[in-house]
Each structure stands twice: as C-alpha cells, then as structure tokens.
N, C-alpha and C positions, 0 to 999 in steps of 0.2 A: 356344190355340197359333196358330191361323190368324189371329186378330185381332192378336196380337202381331207376327206376320210382316208383316201388312199395314201396321201402324204403323211398323215398322222400315223397310219398303220406301219408304213415303211420306217418312220423315225423310231417308233417303239421297237420294231424288229431289230434295227441297228443297235439301239441301246441294250436290247436284250442279249444280242450276240456279244457285245462288248463286256457286259457284266458276267456273262457266262465264262469268259476267259479269266476273270478275276476270282471266280468262286473258290477254286482250290487254294489259291494263295491266301485269300481272305480268311477262309475257315481254319487255315493252319495257325493263325495268330502270330506269325513271326514278325508282323509289322511293328509290334511293340518295341522291337529293338531300335527302331528309328524314331520313336516318339520324342525322345529328349532332344533329337536333332532338329525337330520341327519348330519348337518354341524355346527360346533361350531361357535360362534360369535367371534368378535374381542377380547373379554376378555378371551377366552379360546380355541383358535384355536388348534385343534389337541389333545384336552384333554378329549373329550367326545366320547363314543362309539355310533355308529349308532345302533338302537335297534328296527327298524320297523319290522324285521323278524328274523329268526334264523341266517341268515347271518349277520355278523358284521364286520365293518372295520373302521379304523380311517382315518381322513382326511390327516394326515401326513404320513401314511404308504403306502407301495407299494400295489396297487390293481391290480386285474387281467385285462389284456388288453382285450378290447371287441372282441368277436367273431363275425366278420362282417357277416359271412354266417348265423349264427343262428338268428341274429337280423333281417336280411332281410326276412328270412323265417317266423319269428314271426310276422313281420309287414304285410306280404302278408296274413297270416292266419287270423290276426285280421281284416283286411279289408274285407276278404271274409265272415267272420262270423258275421259281423255287417254292418251297413249302414254308416260307418265313411269314410271321405275322407283321402287323404294322410297325411295332416298335423295333423289331429285329431288322426289318428292311431299312428303316431310317438309320439305325445304328451302323449297318454296313455301308450305306450311302454316305453318311457323315464321315466314316473312316476314310473312304476314298477321297472325298473332298479335302479332308485334312492332310492326307498324304500328298495331294497335288499342290498344297500350299494355299488353298482357298479357305482361309481361316474364317472369314465372315460367312461364307457359304456353308461351311461345316457347322458353324455355330447355329445357323438358321435351321439346319436339319436336326441337330441335337435338341434344340429347344422345342421341336415338334413332338418329342417323346414325352409321354406322361409318366414321369418317374414316380410321382406320388401314387398313381394307380397301380403301377407295377411293383412297388416296394413290398406290399403284403404278400404278393405271390412269390417274390424272390425269397423272402424270409422263410415262408412255408416250405418252398422247394429246397432251400439249403438245409433246413432242419431235417427234412425227410431224407435227403441225400446222405447227411451225416449219420442218421439213425440206420439207414440201409447199409452203409459201410461198416458200422459197428456190428451189425447182426447178419452179415452176408452168409454166415455158416448156418444160420437157422432158417432153412428153406421153407419150413412149414408155416412160418409166421406171415400173416397177411399184412402188407403195408399199403396204405392208400397211395395211388399214383400222384406224383407231384404235379402242380399246375404248369410247370415249365421245366425244361431240361437244364442241367448244369451248364451245358454249352451256351444255351440261350442267356442264362444269367451272366456268364462270363462276357458275352457279347454286350449286354446292357451295361454292366459295370465298366467295361472298357469305354463305352460311349460316354458315360458320366465322367470318366477320367479325361477323355479327350476333350470333352466340353470344358472342363476346368483348364486344360492346357490352352484352348482357344481363348478363353476369358483372360488367362494370364498374358497371352500374346497381345491382346487388345488393351492391356493395362487395367482391366477390371479385376483387381486382385482380391477384393473382399468377396465378390460374387464367386470367383474361382475357388476360394477357400471354402465357402459354404457348399459349393457343388462337390468338391473333393471330400468334404466331411461326410456327405451322404453315403459314400462307399463304406467308410469305417463304421458308420452307424448300422448299416444293414448287416455287415459281417459280424459285428460285435453282438448285436441282438439275436443273431441266428445261432451262434455257437457259445453256449454258456461256459464251456470248458476250453475255449480257444479254437482257433482254426485247425481242423484236422489235417494231418500231414498227407494222407492219401487222397484227399478230395481234389487237390490241385495238380495231381500228377499227370493227368491226361488232357489238361486244358490250361489256358493261360490265366485262370482265376487267381492263383497265388502270385503270379508275376504282376498282375494288375493291382492286387492288394499291396504288394511290396512298394510299388511305385507311388501309390496313393499315400501310404504311410510316410514315405520320404518327402513327398511334395507338399503335404498340408502345412508343416511348420514353415517351409520356405514361402508359401503364399501369404501366411499371416505376417511374416517378416516384411514382405513387400507391401502389405496393407498397413504397415506401421501400427501393428497391434501387439505390443510385447506380451501382455498378459495371455492373450490367446495363443501366441507363439509358444510360450512356456508350457501352457496346459496341453497343447498338441504334442510337444516333445515328450512330456511325461506320459501322455496317452500312448505315443508311439513306442515307448519303452516297456509297455505292458507285455507280458509273455504270451498274450492270446493271439498274436499275429503270426506266429511260427516263422519269424524272420531268421535268416542265416546269421552266423557269427559276424561276418564282415559288415553286413548291413546294420546290425545292432551296434557294433563298435563305431561305425560312421555316424550314426544318430547320437550316440553318447558323446562323441567328440564335438560334433556341431552344437549340441545342447550346451556343453560346458563352455564352449567359446562364446555362445550367445549370452550365457549367464555372466561371464566375466566382463564382456565389453558392450552390453546393451545400454549401459548408462543409466539404468534405473533399478530400483529395488521392488521386487514383486512379492506376492504372498509366499511365505515359506511353505514347504511341503508338509503334508500330514499323512502318515501311513494309515491305510485302511486296515491292514493286517501287518503285524510286525512281531519279531521275536522280542523277548523280554529285555535283552541287553543290546539290541540294535540301536545305532546312532541315528538321530533325526536331525538333519541340518536345519539351521535357523535362518539362513539368508542365502543370497545368490552365491557368495564366495564359497561358503561351506559346501553347498550343493555341487558347485563346479569342481571343487577339490575332490569330493567323493566320487564323482563320475570319472575324473582323470585317474584316480587311484584304482578304480575298477579296471580301467583300460591297461594300466601298468601291470595289474595282477594277471590279466588275460595274456599279456605279452609274456610274462614269466611262465605261464602255463602252456604257452605256445598255441593258444587258440587263435591268435591274430598275429599279423606281421608287425615288426617294430616300426614305429612312426616317431621320428625325432621331435616333431612339433608337440607331441604329448608332453614331453619333459619341459619344453619351452613354456607352454601354457601353465603347467603345474608350478613351475618356478615363479611365474608372475602371480599366480593365485596365492601361494604360500607367502610371498613377499607382502602382498596386500594384507593377508591375515596376520602377518607378523609372527609366523611360526616356521622359521627356517630350519630349526632342528628337526622337525618332522619331514621337511624336504630332504634333509641329509639322510634320514632313515630310509626314505623311499629310494634314493640313489644307491645307498649301500646294499639294498636288497635286489638291485638289478643283477641279472645273470652276467657272468664274465663274457666279454665280447660284444655286448650290446652297445656300449660306448667305450671310446678309447680310454686307456688307463690314465694318460696325461690329462685328458679332459675330465675324467672322474676326480682326480686329485684337485684340479683347479676349481671345479664346481663345489666339491665338498668343502674346500677351504673357504670359499665365499659364504657357504651356508653357515658354517660354524662361526665365522667371523661376524656375520649378521646376527647370529644367535647369542653373541657375547662370549663365546668360548674361544678367546683369542689364541691361547697357547696351542690348543688342538689344531686350529687353522694354520698356525705358524709351522707346526710339525709337518703337516701335509705339504705346505709350500716348500719346506726344506727338502722333502722327498722329491717333489716335482723339479726343483732347481738343482738337484744333484747331477753329477757328471753323467750318470747312466740314463737320465731322463731328458730334461730340457733346460739346461743351465742358462739359456738366453731368452727364456720366456718373459717378455717385457711386462705384461700385466701381473704375472706372479711376482716378479721382482718389486714392482711398485707396491703391491698389497703387503708383501712381507716387510718392506721398509716402513710402511704406514703402521703396521702392528708393532714393530720393534720400537718405533718412535714414541709410542705411548707408555713404554716401560723404561725407566732410566737404566736399569741393569742390562737391557737389551739394546740400548741406543747405539753402541758401537757396531753391532751386527746390522742394525738398521741403516747406518751410514754406509756400510759395505754394500748392502743390497742396492741402495740408491746410486752409489758410484758405479756398480755393475750395470745398472739400467742406463746411466748416461753413456757408458762405453758402448752398449748395444745400439744406442740410438745413432751415433755418428752424426750425419747431416740429415737426420730424420725430421719428424713433425715437431714444430715449435711448441705446440700444446703439450705434447708428451715430455719434451725437454723441461718445460716450466714446471710440470708436475714432479718430475724427478728431482729438480733443484729444490723445490719447496719441501719435499720429503727429506732431502739431504739436510736442509736447514733445520727442520724439526728434530731430526735425530741428533745433530750436532748440539743443538740447544739442550736437549735432554742429557747428552753426555756432559755438558758443562756443569750441570747441577750435581753430578757425582764426582767431579774432578777433585783430586787430592790437593794439588798445589794451586796457588793463585795464578801462576803462569799458564798452566793447562786450562784453567777455567777461562781466562781472558782469551787465549788462543782459540778455543772452541767457540766462544761467543762471537768472536770476530768472523770466523769462518761461517758460522750459522747466519749472521747478518749478510755476509757476502753472497751466500747461496740464495737467500730469500730475495735480496735485491735483484739478483740475476733472474730469478723466476718472475718477479714482478715486471721487469723491463722486457722480457721476452713476450709478455702478454700485453705490452703497452699500458701497463697499470690499469687493466680492465677486469682482471680476475678478482672477484670479491673475496674468495677464501684465501688467496695469497696475500692480498692487502691486509686482511685481518691478522694473519699470522705475522706479517712483517711489523704491523703496528704493535701487536702483542709482544714480540721479541724486543723491540725498542723499549717498550714500557717496563718489561721485567729487568732490562739492563739499566733502567732508570734514566734513559735518554728520552726525557719526556717531550721535548719540543718536536723531535722527529716522530715520536709515537703519536702526538697530537695531529701532526700534519697528515699522516697516513690514515688515521682514524677519521679525520674530517673528509678526506677523499673517499673513504669507504662509505660514509653516510650519504655523501652526495651521489655516488654511483647507485647505491641500492635504494635511494629515495626513502630511507627510514623504515624499510620493510622488515629489517632483521633486528630482532631483540638484542642479539649479541653485540651488534655495532653500537647501539645506544648505551648499553652497559659499559662497554670498553671506554667510550668517550667520557662518560660520567666519572668513571674511576680514574682516568688520566687527569681530568680536571681537578678531582679531589686530591690527587697526588701533587698537583701544582698549587694546591691550597686555594683554588678558585671555586670555593664552595657554592657561591651564589650561581655561578655559571653552570656548575654541575647540577644544581637543583632545577635550573631552567631547562636543561637538556632532559632531565628525568620527567618533568611535567609535560614537555613536548612529546616524549615517548609514550607517556600514559595516555595522551589524547589520541594517539594513532594506534594503540594496541588494544586487542580484545580483552574482555574481563578476565578470562581464564589465563592470560599470559602476563598479567601485571604483577605477579608475585615477587619476582626478583627485582623489578623496578621499584616497587614500594619498599622493599626491605633496604635497598641501597639508599633510597630517599630518606628513610628514617635514620640511617646511620649518618648521612650528610647533615641532617637536622641536629643530631646529637653533638657532632663536633662543633657546630655553631652555637651550642648552648640552648637550642630550642627544645628543651626537654618535653614540654607539654605537646608541642607539635609532633615530636617523634613518637610519643606514646599514642597519640591519636592515629598516626599513620599505621603503627603496628596493630592497633585495634581494628582499623579498616581492613588491613590485610588478613587478620585472623578470621574476621567475619566472612570475607570472600573465600578463604580456604575451606572453612567448614561447610559452606554452601556447595562448593565444588566437590568436596569429598562425598557429601550426601548425594549429590547428583550422580556421580559415578557409581555409587553403591546401588542406587535405585535402578539405574540403567542396566547394571549387571544382573540384578534380580529379575528385571523384566525380560531380559534376553533369554533367560532360562525357561520362560513360560509361554513362548510364542507358539501358536498353533494355527491351523487353517490350511486350505489349499488341498491339492491332490498330488500324490507322489507315487510312482510305480513300485510294484513289488520287487523291482530289481535291487532295491536296497537290501533285501534279505540275502542276496548273493554275497555282498561284501561283509555282511554280518556273520555269515558262515565262515568266511576266510579269516576275519579278524574280530575276535570276541572282545567286546568292550572298547570299540574304536574311539568313542568319545573321550574316555579317560586317557588312552594312549596318545591321542591327538593333542589333548590339553585344552580343549575348548571349555570344559566345565570348571577347570581349576586354574585357568590362566589369570594372570594379574594384569590390571590395567596400568600401563606405564604412567599415564597422566595422574591417576589417583595416587600412585606411590610417590610421585614427585610432590604432589600437594601435601601428603602426610610428612614427607621429609622436610619440606619448607616450613610447615607448621611447627615441627619440632625445633628447628633453628630459631624461629621467631620467639617461641616461649623461652628458649635459652637466652636470646638477646634481652628480653624483658627481665629475666632473672638477674643478669649482670647489671642492668640498670638499677634494680632495687637493691642489689648487693652493694653497689657503689654509694647508694643513698642510705645504707644501713637499715633498710626496711626489711628485716629478716622474714617477717610473716608473709609479706607479698612475694618475696623471693622464693620462699618454700612453696607457695601456691603455684608459682610458675614452674618450679621443678617437678611438682607432682603432676602437672598437666603434661610435661614432657615425658615423665615416667609412664603415663598412660598410653602415650603414642609408641614409645620404644624404650624398654628397660635395658636393652643391650646396645648402649650407645656410649662411645668414648667421650663425646662432647658433653653428654648429660652427666657422666661421672666426674668429668673435669669441673663442670659448673658447681656440682655438689661439693667437691673438694675446695674450690675457691670460697664458697660460703662458710665452710668450716674454718678455713684459714682466716677469714675476716673476723670470725667470732673468737679466734684465738685457740681453736681446738685443732692443734697441729697434728696430733696422732690420727684423729679421724680424717683429717685432710689427706695425710699420707696414704691411708687405706683407700680413699676415694681415687687418688691419683694412680695408685697401683692397679685398681680395678680398670681404670681407663686404659692403662698401658697393657693390661692383659687382653683387653678387647682389640686394641690397635697399638702395637709396639712402636709405630712410627708417628704417634700423635704428638706433634711438636709442643703445643701448649702444656700438655701434661708433663713432658720431659722438663720444660723450663720451671713449671710450678713445683715439681718434685725437688729440683735443685734448690729453689728458693726456700722451701719449708725445711729441708734438711740443713741448710745453712743457719736457719733460725733456731733449729733444735740443737745444733752443735754436737750431735751424737754420732755423726758419721765422719769418716776421713775425708780430707780435702780431695783426694783422688776420685772418690765416688761422686762428690758434688760436681767436680770438673767433668767427669765422664758423661753425666746427664746433659750438661750444657754443650759439650762438644758434639754429642749425638744429635742434639737439636740443630746445631749449625750445619752438620753434615747433610741433614735432611732439608734445611731451609737456611741457606747462607745469607739471605736477605732479611732475616728476622731481627729487627732492631732490639726487641726485648731480650733475645738470647745474647746479643752482643753486650747490652747494658748490664745484664746480670753476670756475665762472664767478667766484665770490668770490675764490678763490685767484688767478685770473688778474688781477683788478682789484687785488688786494693787492700782487702782484708789480710793478705799475706804479710804485708809490711816491708818486704824487701825492695831494694832499689830496682832490680830487674822486673819484679812483679808490678811495680808502680808504672814502669814504662809500658808494660803490656796492658795494664789497665787503661792507660791514656790512649793507646791505640784502639782498644775495644770501645771506649767512650766516644772517640772520634768517629769510628765506623757506625756506632749506634745513632749518633747525632745526624750523620749524613743520611743514613737510611730513614730516619724519622722525618727528615725534611721532605723526602720524596715518597713517603708511605701513603698509599691510597686508603680509603675507608674500608675497602674490601680487597682481597687479593685480585690481581688483574685476571688471572686465569680462573 
C-alpha cells in the first residue's frame, strides 16, 4: 500500500511539473491561432493533419481512446498547483489534449464541464464587467464583485468552442452547432447593446467570439440544415458582435453564396427595425443580390479589398433575377482600375444585350473592337455579329464581324468556327431581305445557305440551333423539301422537347399543303407540352383547321386557347400580388446600411414595378387570337360578332397596328372606305412597316380612285421591300398594272400574277419565322 502511494505521489509530481511548464503559454491564449489547423472545415474534413505538437492525427482516422485514470490525475494535479476551479482546470486540460490531437480525449474532458451551471455565472460576470468598464471613472460607486473573472469566462467559452471543433472532427455536426450556439447565446444575453470594444482587449474573449460566429453557419451547413444555416448567417451579421470589416465581409459573401446555390427557398427575411424606405428582399435571390451590392459598396468606399468573385456571383444572381440592367448599373459605378477597361466594355455589352438594349450593347462592342482596344476579341466579334443579324439595316456590318471572327480563328476550335459560320449565314440572310435587285438577293441567299451548311457539317449535324436556322432558311427560300429534311432531323435530335421545332415542322407541312400531317404533328406536340406553353401550338392548329374548311373546329380551338390564356394571365397577376406581401423570418439590421447608401432601392432595382415576361406574352397572344376571330367573322359578314372581338382586343391594347388594321378591314367589307383609310393610317402611324396595312391602303385607294397611280404603287412597292415573299402584295400589284391597260403594264401584271401564284402554292398558314 505504501509503495502504491509513493508511485501515485511521484506520478502526480511529474504531471504537476509538466503542467507548470505549460501555464504561461496556456494563459496567454495564443493557441487559438492553431485551432482551425486542428479540425478541418466543411470544405476539407479529414484532409489536413493536426500540427500543434509532435503528435499528429487526422479527424477521419482512429484515435487513441482516452485514459480516464490519467486524465483524472492530471486534473487533480493541475488544481493542486494553481488556483483554478474544477471547470477551469478541465478547460485547460481539454485544450492540451486537443492540441496534442487527442480529439476523443479532449471531448471527454470538455463534456465533464457543467456548462449549464456555469452559464448564469458567466452572464452575470460579463454584465458586471461591462458595467464596470462603462463607469470606471466613477470610483465612488460600489459594484458587487463578479462571480468569476473575465479571464475565467474566456477560458470556459474557449472550452465550449473547442468542444464544438472536436464534435466537428468526429462528424457530429448537429451537436457541434448546438455547442457553438451556446457561446453566442451567452454573449448576446449579457450585452444588450452589443459586445463592448474594450472588454476583449486584454484577453482572447473577442477572438473566441469571432471564431464561434464564423463557425456556427459552417456547422449547420455540414449538418444539412439550410434553414438553421440561414438563420445563423443572419444572426452573425447583427452588429452586436463587434466584428471587424474583413470578417463581416467574409460572412456576407459566404451567406450570399449559400443563398444562391443552396438549392432551396427559405423563409424571406423580415426586419425587426427598418427605415421607412428601406427595401426588404422577398426571396433568396433578392437577399443575395442585396448582400453582394453591400460588398461592392464597401469596395467603393475602400473598407475592404476588391474580390473578383463578388462580381461573378452578382452577375449570376442578376441573371437569375432577369435584371441585367441593374447589373450594368453596378458595374458602371465601380471605381476606375478595379476591372480592366476592355473587360468592362465586354461585360456591359452582355448586360445591355441581355436587358434588350441591343444598340447600346453594339456601341460598346464597337468601342471594344476598335483598333485602339482589342479588334481581335473573338467573343465580342461573335456577339456583335449576332446583334447585327437581328436588324436588316445592320446585317452588312454583322456579316463583316462574322468574317473577322473566322479570320481570327484560323485553325482553331471547330465549335467556334461553326458558331461564326452560323452567324455569318444569319447576317447574309437578313441582308438578302433588303437587297434592291433580284441578283443581289439570290446571291446573298446562296451565300447564307452555304455558310449555314458549313456550320452544320462542322458540328456533324448535331447542333440543334444550327439545324433550326438551316431548316428555317430553306423554308423562307421556299425550298420546302430540304427544309422538311432538316426539321425532321431537328425533331429527332431534340426528342420533341423544343416548341420551336414542332412549330417549324407544322408550318413547313402546311406550306406543302399537307394539312392533315401538320395537324397530326401539332396534336403530338400538344401531348408533350405543358399547359402554359400550348398557346402558339393551338393557334397554329386553328389556322390549319381553317384552311381545311373546319370552321367549327377552328372556333372551338380558339375558344380553348382563350380560356387557357385568361387563366394563365390571372395566375401571373395573383402571383405578382402575393409576392409583394411576403413576410416572416429574421433579417439583420445590416439592411439599414444599404438603405442609407441608396434611398428607395426597391424602385431603382425594379422589383416592385417589373413586368412578368410570360404574362406579357400571354396578353399579346390573346390579342392575336381575338383578331383572328374577328377576321373569321368579317369573312362570314357577321359584323356584330366581329365588333365584339375587336372590342375585346381594344381592351387588351388600344395601341396596336394589327388591331387598327382589323378595324379597317371591317370598314372595308362594309363599304365604308373613308373610315377604312383612317384606320389603316392609324395602323401605319403606330408601325410604318406594317405590311398588311400598306397593302390594304393601296387596295382601298384603288377602289376610291381619288389618288394618283404613283401613290398606290408606292404603297405596294413599300410592302414588297419589307416582305418580298408576300403573295397578296404581288397579286394586288398585278391588279394595279392590269388596270393601266398598256401592253407593257400587262406584261408586268402577268409577271406579278405568276410570282403571286408561285408564292401562294408554298405559303404556310403562318410565317415561318
């Protein structure tokens, strides 16, 4: 017995001497700098070695089971050789075990600390310490002595933090998050007005708090708890933690990234206190955009360093939100030198093009592609060619850009070469539509087909967009067999997933006068298409039924389409109203920061006044359907029904060239030619390039016989310049020449009638494009 006591005494003596050597280092608190090296983060769990001492272990490997007897002896010796209590002694011992890499042993030590019992004492001590710091000048005031020192509190909070790190290393993420949350709860309840700046100056309390605030959202992410992650981020961004600017910016960026890519929608934030005009985000995307805009503002104010990834994430967020004009505004507000001028031109051009401001984007691209900037920038050349190809008057410039892109490629990427050839074909096709002579038109059409075929071959006939363009070009040149071949190939490749492919095939079949096949294709497309996407298919089907003489079936199809459109419009309207009244959740007061910088952010951003593209398309399609029905009743001489349809279209849009034209046709059928002329003029005032109104104006003027032949001919020639494939324009021009009575005019009339007949034989029920 005496020998055993002597051995035990010598063992305690050795442990006591060992711990004595560690006391100065431990009490300095510098060990926190190596804490994150002990246990990997969520990005690299089990991939980094613990390196605080010669002992090293990985979080994912099997570690030694704790020797309970040795730990108890070490704890007793540590308490005997210092004035620490039970909890403080275990906190110091757990720290040592953690630094040695003994995660399980450290966790066993930390679990022996009764945090629940120590929490009230820590709260009281922190509150008294804060009050003492505020009143240190008032010496006469008596303050009760705190139940424990600030250093002891710092030691215990560090123990809680290290316990969370141990649990993280062992894969017990939910328990780790709950442990880490205790630190924030204690500090938050102790300081009503936030963590005081002077309290953590002489100890590691502030550093422990900072690390806990950063770690908590990370742990909830690892625990696969998105709601708790977002709530912890919002809590971390509260101003009460006295975080430095870099830490706050890091949290804001990480929060924005999580909101953008977490894959789920959480409860929108609700401000507990807000300014009258401050903007409250309604969903993840808006909240992420707001956080990233705050970071950009901090960069502009030079509070933080520039981080290029902020702009990358903001670009993605604005793209998802469909508000690229606001992204352009943010880029324009960046200080010079933050991003390269060439890059600025390129990004701004993309933003404005995505926002529908094509000409603004084109002007920026012209600057970028000038000789003083980067004339061989391949992406800019391709985008510029794409923009120009959408405007016939810019088609020549678009072809030039595409040719320059091909020259820059040389023996480069086949995919880029096919894209450049495709854009060249599109530009040449647009050029052919404004060609003055037939020779120029035929030459450009041939070159356009050559470029498109080259693009399709370089992709082994596998690129869907190129096949669509190739089939469309053949169809518009009325080479219907080739158009049908490529449209069939397109449908086979895409598996019927694209609405445009179905529509093109149906229109090609209608141009071939294969109306039953066209209706079969449309029915198959309707079976594979969602309810909200069936509008164009139903309208085309109704027109196919009309040309087959199925008047009743066509009216039923139109009725079905109108019912679906009205339901769709009401659905979008109710969704828009509901989105403006979303509340709930918790959001930090940091929102006030951006409110001070930008008053009325919601209005400037456009969330409250934005239009829903799908709802606008539905209203536009509904207008066209009512006009189609009006023409049906006009041809049947059912004036009252036609007027009802026109009144319905008037309610949708009074400023419509198509509506004014339909009204004029109604007056014309009634024999009210002067009223018809007024209606056609109104249509041309709205859209000077409205081809049906140009043709109808010429027809009515010829009937009135109160205008010179030159005026009538000018209207018809203007229509043909805009649409050289319009059979009605050629037919009425033939009638005009025939009425002249001269031999030369009769020959011209015959040519016009021949062109009209040829075009009518290959005319689709709807334009191919």
